[in-house]
N, C-alpha and C positions, 0 to 999 in steps of 0.2 A: 325658171332657171335664171340666174343673174345675167343681165345683159352685157356687163363688161367683165373682163376677167377679174377675179378675186385678187386684190393686191395683199399679199401675206408677208408679214415679218416673223422670224423665228428667233428667239432670243434665250441665250443662256448666260453663263457668267463670264466666260472668257473669248466666246465665239470661236471655239476650236473643235469640239467634239459633237455635243448634242445638237446644236443650232445648225452645224455644217453639215452634219449627216442628213438632217431633215431638209436644208437648202439644197443639197445635192439630188436627193429624191424628189422633192417638189418641182425643181427645175426640169428634171428629166421628164416629168409629167406635164409640162408645158405651163406651170403657175408662174405668176409674175411674183417672184419671191426675193427677200433680201433677209440676211442674217446678222445677229449683233451680239454683243456682250454688254453687260452691265457695270462689270467690276472696275476698279479703278486702274488695275493692271492685268495684263494676261498672265496666268499662271499654268504651267505645264508641269507634271511630275518630274522630279529630279531623281538623283541617286539615294535619296532617303525622304521618307514622309515630311520631315521638318527642314528639308532642302530643295524646295520647288525650284524650277526655272522661272523667273519673272521677267516679263518683258513689257514695254511701254506698248500702247495701242498702236503707235506709229511704226512699229517694227513689222516688216512684211513676213508672210509665211516662209518665204524663201530664206530670208535672213536667219529666222529661227531654226529652220532646217539645217542650214549650213552651220549654225552655232552649235547644235546638238551634235550634229555629225562630227564635227571637230572634238567636242568634249567627251563623247563615248558612243561610238557608232554601234557597237554590240549591244549595249544596255537599251538604247533608243529604238533599236531595230525590234529587239525582243519585245519590249513592252508595247509596240505598235505606234509609237509617237511619230517616228519618221514617216511611216505609211500614212498617217492621219494628217500630217503636214503636207505631204505629196499630194493627197487628194485635195486639201484645202487650197493650195496654190494653184490648182487647175480651175478652181471655181471662182476665186477673186484674189486680188493682190495680198490683202492683209485683213487682219480683224477690224471691225468697226465697233464703236461705242454707240448704244442706243441713244444715250443722252445728247449726242452730237448730230443726230439725223432729225431733219425737219420735214421729211417726206410723210405723205399721208398713206395711212393704211386701212384696209377694211377689217383685217383680222391680225391680232399679234398673239402669237403662241410662245408661252414661255415654258421653260423646261424644270423649274423648281419655284417653290413657294416664295423664297427670298428675291428671286428675280422678278416674279409676278409683281410683288410689293414695290420693288424699285421702278418697275415700268410704270405702274398705276400711279405712284407718287410723282414720277416725272411728268407724265401726261396732265395729271391735275394741276401741277404748279406752272404748267405753260399757260401762255395768254390764249384764251379761245378766239380763234379768228373765223372759222368757218362754220362752226357748230356741227361739223360732220361727226356722227358717231364712229367709234372704232371699239370693236369687240376685243377684250384682252382675255385670253383663256389659258389657264396653267394646267399641264398635264405634267405630274412629277415622273422625271426619267433619271435614273441613276447615272451618275458621270462614269460610265465604262463603255468600251466599244460595243458590246453585245447589246446592252440596254439602249444605246444611242441608236442602234439600228432598228431595233424592235420599236422604240419610240417614234423614229422617222416614219415608219410604215404606217403606225398609228395616226400620227399627224397628218400624213398624206391622205389617208382614208377619210379622216374628219374634213379636211379641206375639199376632197371630191364631193362628199355628202353636202356641205354648204353651198359649194359652187352649184349644186343642182336644187337647191331649194327655191321655192317660189318667192318666199319672203324672209330673208335671213332674220330680220329684226323679231319675227314672231315665232319662228321655227327653231332658233339655236338652242334655246333652252331644253326642248323636248329632244332634240339631236344629241346634246351632251348627256342628257339622262340615259339615253339608249347606248351611248359609247361607255358610260360608266358601267352599266349592267353587263355589257358585253366584254368589256376589257378588265373589269375588276379594279379600276383605277378611279380615283376622285378627280374631277376637274372643277376648277375655280372659275368663275366666269363674272366679269363686270363689264359695263359700257362707260367709256370715256368720251371726251369731246375734243375736237381740234378747235 
């Protein structure tokens, strides 16, 4: 078993739905977890597919909540966005960009391949200081409430299994293969260094 708690980051595009649902469940299970987005802006569904609500990463969840409440309370209540923002603001003040974080993690979980590529590219472009390895694992999770919940439980189960390994470096590939077979999802995995 790992001697210190696993330091986990969960990353999606806007740090709103998938990464926050996983953040919520992992923190309730006692994990040391942070969540991030990799996008240039935070995007939330708007009144039409081509009219998203776009915010700066400096905008708090509370500010987004109040903005959408003012714009169309009924629409954003029905589509679950206000409920999601309400959950988010109970976890942390606002979305964070992965590229701006210099903390070290043991495991970074991404929720879609494009985000995985952005995280790996960012880590590989940083100057290596400690040569400490970080495992970056992608599990594709569709960006809707139901999939985010299912994905969060899968991520949590994976983290619990990794936390209980004797040797994460040598056991993680086998573990991911078991999870692929069990879940029917494909996992991407690479190791980067800090």
